[in-house]
N, C-alpha and C positions, 0 to 999 in steps of 0.2 A: 534362682536367678530372679532378680527384681525386673519387672517390665520396664522397657524403655519408653519414656514419654516424649512426644514431639513438642517442641517449644515454639516453633515458628512455622507458620503456614507458608506454602509456596504455590504459585499459580501454575497449574498444569496446562500445557499446550500441546498441540499435535507436533510431534518431532519428526525430523527427517535426518536419517543417518546414511552412511555408506559402508558397505562391507568390502574390504580390499583383500584380494588374494592373487598373488603372482602377477600375471599379465592380464588378468580378468577371469571371469567365471566360465567362459567357453574354453574347452581344452585346447583348441587351436588358436587362441587369442595371441599367443606369443609369435605367431607367424604373420600377424597383421603388418602391413607396411609401416604403420605408425607406432607399432609396439617398440619398446625399448628392451628387447630380450637380453641384450648383452649387459644390461645394467640392473637386472632384477635383484641381484645380490649386492647392490651397492647402497650406501646410506643416502646418496643423492636422489636415487630413484624414489625411495620411500618418503623422503622429505618433500620432493616435488609433488607427489600425489596428495599427501596430507595437507601441505601448504595450499594447494589448489582448492581443496575442499574447505579449508579454513577461510580463505579469502572470500569464497562464495557464500559463507554463512551457514554451511551445513553443521548440524548440531554435534555430531560425533562421527568418528570412524572406528569401526572394529577391524582388527587385524587377525587374519586367520592363522592357525597353527595346529599342529598335530604331532603325534609321537611316532609317525611312520611316514615313509615315502608315499607320494600320491598314488602310485600304481600298485601298492601292496593290496593283497586280498583283504577287504575290510574285516572279515571274521576268521580268516585263516582256514576256511573250509576246504579249499583245494588241497593244501598241504596235509591237513588232517586225514583226507581220504586217499592220500598217496598219489594225487594227480600232479602232472607236471605243471609248472607255472604257466599261466596264460600270457600271451604276448601283450605287452603294455602299449596303449596308444601313445602317439608322439605328443606327450604333455610335459609341462614344466615339472621337473623333479627337484625336490628340495625346497627348503624355506629358511629364511632367517628367523631367529627366535623373536616371537611377536612382542614379548615384554621388553626385550632389549631394544628392539626397533622403536617402540613407544617411548622408552626412556631417552633415546637419542633425539627423537623428533620433538619431545615435549618442550625443551627450552627454545626451540626454533620455530614454534608456532604460538599463536596468540590466544585463541578462544575455543578452538574445537576440542570436544571431548575425545579422549583416547582410551579405547577399550581393547586391550590385547586378549587373545585367547590363551588361557593357562589351564592345562589339564591337571585334574586332581589325582588321577590314577598313576601310581608309581612315583609320584613326587612327594616331597616332604611338606606337610601342611604348614609348618612354621615358616619354612623358606618362602613358600608361595605368598603367605600373608605379609611378611615383612618386605618382600620385593615389590608387591603391589602398593604397599603403604609408602615405600620410597618413591614410586612413580607419582603418587599423589602429591608428595612434597615437591618433586622436580617440576611437575606440571602446574603447581599452585592451585590444586583443587579440581583438575580436569580429568582425573583417572577413574576408570571403571574396570570391571573384570567380567570377561565372558568365560564362565565356568564350563568346563567340558570334562567328560569322563571317557575312558578309552577301553573298548572291548576287543581291540585288535590283537591277534596272536603275534603279529610282527612287532608291535610295541612291547608286548610282554617279553618277547624273546630278546629285544634290544636291551631292556633293563635287567632281565635275568633274576628278578626277585620273586616273582610268583607267576603262575600260568594264567592265561586269559580265561575268563569264565565262559562256560558254554551258554550261548544265547541263541534262542530260536526267534528270528526276526518275523517269521510268519505268525507265530503265536502272539507276539507283541502287537503286530498290525491288526490281529483279530480281537484284540482287547483281552487276551488271556494272560494270566500271571506267568512270570518267568523268573526263576530263582537267580540266574546269573545277572539279569538286569537289576533285580532288587538289591543284590550285593553292591553293584557299582553305584547305584543311586544312594544307598545307605552311606557308602564311603564318601561320596560327593557331598551329601548333606552334612556329614560330620566335619568335612574340610571347611565348608562354608561357615558353619557355626563356630568352629575354633578360630577361624580368621576374624569373624566379627568380634569375638571376645578379645582377641589380641589387639585389634584396632582400638578397643576401648580400654586397654590395660593401662594406658597413661592418661591421666586427666589433662585437660587443656592447660592448667597452670602448674603442672608437675615440675617444670624447669623453672627454678627461681633465680639461679646465678647470683647468689648472695656472696659477694666478694669479701665482705667484712668477716663473715663467719666461716667462709670456705665451703658453704653448702651449694652445690650445683643443682641438686634435686631435692624436692620434698618427697621423701620416701613414702610418706603416708598417702601420696597421690599416685603411686605406681603399684599396680595390683597383680598378684598371681591370679590366673584365670581358672585354674583347676578344672580343665576340660578332661573328662574321662568317658570315651565312647567304647563301642564294642571292638573297634579296630585299632585305635591308637589313643594316646592321652597326651595332653599338652599342659604343662604347668604355667609357662610364661614367666614374667611378662614379655611383651615384645621388646626387641632391642631398638626399635624405631619409635621416637616420640609420636604422639598423636598428630595425625596429618590434617591438612586444611579442611577436608570434608568430614573428618571423624570416621564416618562409615562410607566407603566407596560403594557406588551402585553396583550390585551384583546382577549380571544378566546371564541367560542361558537360552539355548535353542531347544524347542520341545516339539515332538511329533506325536506323542502318545500320552495316554492318561497317567501312567506312572511318572513321566517326566513333568507333566503339568502339576502333579502333586508335589514333586520336588521344588518346582518353581514357587508354588504356593507357600511353602514353609521356609524357603531359603533365598529367594531372589527378589529383586526390586522390579526387574524388567524381564519379560519372557518374549522371545522371538518365535513366531509361529509361521506356518506355511499353508495358508488357505489356497484353494483352487488349483493346486498342482495335480496334474493327471499322472504323475510318475509314482512308481512303487517306492522311490526313494523318500517320498513324503510320509511313508509309514501309515499309521492310523489316521493321519490327516488327509490322506489322498482323496482328491475330488470334493472335499468338503468346502462349502461356502464359508465366507468370513464370519458370518453371524453364528454359524454352528460351532466353529472353532472357538470363537469368543465365549459362547455359552458353556462349552466344555471347560475352558480355563476358569471361568467365573465359578462353575460348580466345584472345581477342585479348590479354588480359593475360599469358597464358603465353608468348606469342611475344616478350615484351619482358623484359629483365632490369631490373626496377624497382629492385632493390637497388642496382645500379650507378648508376642515375639518382637515387638518394637518396629513392626513393618507397616508401611503405608499400603493402600490398595495397589495391587499389582498392575504395572503398566504393560499393556499388550501391544506389541509391535509386529507388524506383518512384513515378511520378507518378499521381495519382488526382484527378479532378474530383469534388467532393462537393457534394451537395444534401441537407441533413438535414431530417427532419421538425421542424416548429416548432409552437408552441402556436397552434391555430386554423387551421393549413394543413399538409397533408401535402406532402412534397417533390415527389412526382410531380405533384400538382395545380399546384404553383408552376412546375414545369418546363413543363407544358403551357401555362400562361398566358404564360410568357416566350416559348415557341416561337411562339405565336400573334402576339405583339407583333413578333417578329423576322421573321415570314413564312416560317418553315421550322424544321425540327428541328435541335436542337443537335448540333454535330459538333466533335470535338476529336481531337488526336493522342493524348491520354491517355484512358484508360477513364473512364467516368462511373459513379459510385455514387450511387444515389438511395434514400432511405428512412431507417429508424431507425438510431440510433448502433450498436446491437448488431449489426445486419446488416452495416454497413460495417466495423466492427471485426473481424468474423469474416473478411471478405475480406482485410483487411490482415494478419491472423494467418496466413492461408493463404500469402500472399506471403512473409512472414517464414520460414515453414517451407520455402518453395521456394528460399531462399537470398538473399533481399533483405535488405539491411542497414538500411533505413529507408524512410520514405514521405514524399513531399512532397505536401501536400494543396492543391488548387487550389479555393478557394471559388467556387461558382457565382455567388453574389451577395455584395457587400460593402456594409455590414458584416454583413448578416444571417447568412450561412453561416459567417463567421468567429466570430461570437458563438456559433453552434451548435456549432462545433468546440470552442471554449474551454469552454463550459458542459456540453455533452452528450457529445461524442465523446472528448475527452481523458480524462475520468474512467473511461470504459469501457476505453480503451486502457491506462490505468495498472493497472486491475484485472486485465488480461490480461498484464501485464508488458511491454507494448509502448511505454510512454512513461515517462520519468523524471518526477520531481516538481520543482517550482520550488525552487531551492536557491541557494546562494551563486554569484555569477557565475563562469563558467569561460570560457576562451578557446574560440574556435570549433574549433580543432584538438582540444582536449580533448573537445568534444562529439562530434566524429566519431571519437574514439578514436585520434587521431594523436599520436605522441610529440613531444617537444620537437624543434624543427628545428635540427640542427647547421649550422654555416656552412662551406661548401666551401672558403672562402678563409682560414679561421682559421689563424693561425700557432700552432705548438705553444708552450705556456707554457714558460718557462725552468725547468730543474730543477737543484737543487743537486747538486754532485758527491757521489758516495757516499764515505763515510769508513769507514776500517777501525776495527773495535771493538778497543779496547785493554784488555787484561786488567788488572784491578786488582791 
């Protein structure tokens, strides 16, 4: 494979995105008086959320998805040990498909990037690649991909193709190797690489539409990708013409060194979780932002990203936010929601509760520690999303941490990624040099 060369520089800036999930990231958020629990599975609900973020000038929205119900045992350990199922908390169960939601919302929004979560485990890599490529066409260059892999026994049983791998979360958190995780990561890396090749399999000018000769395609500019990995092979080409961005920004969430390594060789953007005290943060638990950034950069330094056609990795920190609102302080709302849920809120990402100035100061500290952007997880929807748009974003802009709503840009441009060159592009024909004749 010939290396991809970048042809146009783009200006990187600190980005602000939002991560949308159900009624919000608190398990009791659907019980909020302002929640729209009856509409969570409606297209209008998702349009209204993303259109609100779009109008506010937020750079992108990620849409959560998974291959299991939210209350399922993440690693199936209880069933494997013959234990009865644990009672599930009263949480939102079920989701709409994130990629289909993004495809529905795309033509109804103007500038916001749309990054659905699409899982590589159990799914066909060719279908994943072409569906995401279609989203990039529909959104006119605003699509991205949050790559995820699935270790859950419930997901494996739902598909019925292969068993879930045995994974020891404690070993992973301790920095020890785990064969099950390595297998999932290897498959995810293969899926990302095959997708990137499929996205390049049509050159920009492959569609010629020559009515006179009856040639719709220049077949010399449509390429078989010939990907052969340990787990699957893909010949290609894609069935979808090259999309506006060429290469969609690939993102993933990473808590440990093995996933940092996957991000280093396969992603454009990595979401990290500094300063979280929860065991859900895995190997990143309690680590300050500067330490997490150093770990990611070390993984990145072990890979020649230029040869892979990749720009320097963008590091984005996740933060759950609950902002003060008129009539109720955020800490009071959190206590009320915790009481409804029957326990304290816990997340893999750090939690920031309080006024906008206080939360903005924390984000600025992360920026100074080397973070390239922040992805905000609203504790409740639509309440905390409205508070982000009306209260936090203006403060971030005043501190130089957020751009202003402007003419639509591609998602690559928002992340400061240059134009994506095509690895298979044939060199344009050049006219032979002619000798200058003296007059």
